[in-house]
C-alpha positions as CSV (number, residue, x, y, z in Angstrom):
1,X,85.7,62.7,188.3
2,X,88.5,60.2,189.1
3,X,87.7,58.4,185.9
4,X,88.1,61.6,183.9
5,X,91.5,62.3,185.5
6,X,92.7,58.8,184.6
7,X,91.5,59.4,181.0
8,X,93.2,62.8,180.8
9,X,96.4,61.3,182.1
10,X,96.4,58.3,179.8
11,X,95.1,60.0,176.6
12,X,96.7,63.4,176.9
13,X,99.4,64.0,179.5
14,X,101.4,60.8,179.0
15,X,101.6,61.4,175.2
16,X,103.2,64.8,175.4
17,X,106.2,66.5,176.9
18,X,105.7,70.1,177.7
19,X,108.5,72.6,177.7
20,X,106.4,75.6,178.8
21,X,103.2,76.3,180.7
22,X,101.8,77.7,177.5
23,X,102.4,74.4,175.6
24,X,100.7,72.4,178.4
25,X,97.8,74.8,178.5
26,X,97.1,74.7,174.8
27,X,97.4,70.9,174.6
28,X,95.1,70.3,177.6
29,X,92.6,72.9,176.3
30,X,92.5,71.2,172.9
31,X,92.1,67.8,174.6
32,X,89.2,69.1,176.7
33,X,87.5,70.4,173.6
34,X,88.0,67.1,171.9
35,X,86.7,65.2,175.0
36,X,83.6,67.4,175.4
37,X,82.7,67.5,171.8
38,X,84.0,64.7,169.7
39,X,85.3,61.8,171.8
40,X,83.1,58.7,171.9
41,X,81.6,58.1,175.4
42,X,80.3,54.7,176.4
43,X,77.9,56.3,178.8
44,X,76.3,58.3,175.9
45,X,75.3,55.3,173.9
46,X,78.8,55.2,172.2
47,X,78.2,58.7,170.8
48,X,80.2,61.8,171.1
49,X,78.6,64.5,173.3
50,X,77.8,66.6,170.2
51,X,76.2,63.5,168.5
52,X,74.3,62.6,171.7
53,X,72.9,66.2,172.0
54,X,71.7,66.1,168.4
55,X,70.2,62.6,168.8
56,X,68.6,63.6,172.0
57,X,67.2,66.8,170.5
58,X,65.7,64.8,167.6
59,X,64.4,62.2,170.1
60,X,66.5,59.4,168.7
61,X,67.8,58.3,172.1
62,X,66.0,57.8,175.3
63,X,66.7,60.1,178.2
64,X,68.7,58.7,181.1
65,X,66.9,57.8,184.3
66,X,68.9,59.0,187.3
67,X,68.2,57.1,190.5
68,X,68.9,58.9,193.7
């Protein structure tokens, strides 16, 4: 979660100046959509979440093993 907040700060909040709450809300909402759908994630085999889901569904990538 801390890593995400750092990314949000660096890639979104530092690049914009907001004059209104509405402006900030729209910008952050658009960034979240980008982050969750199109942004490349190293932890997802350098795919975007949408690309990863498609590759996973088509069994082109191996599922992650989560160790507890």
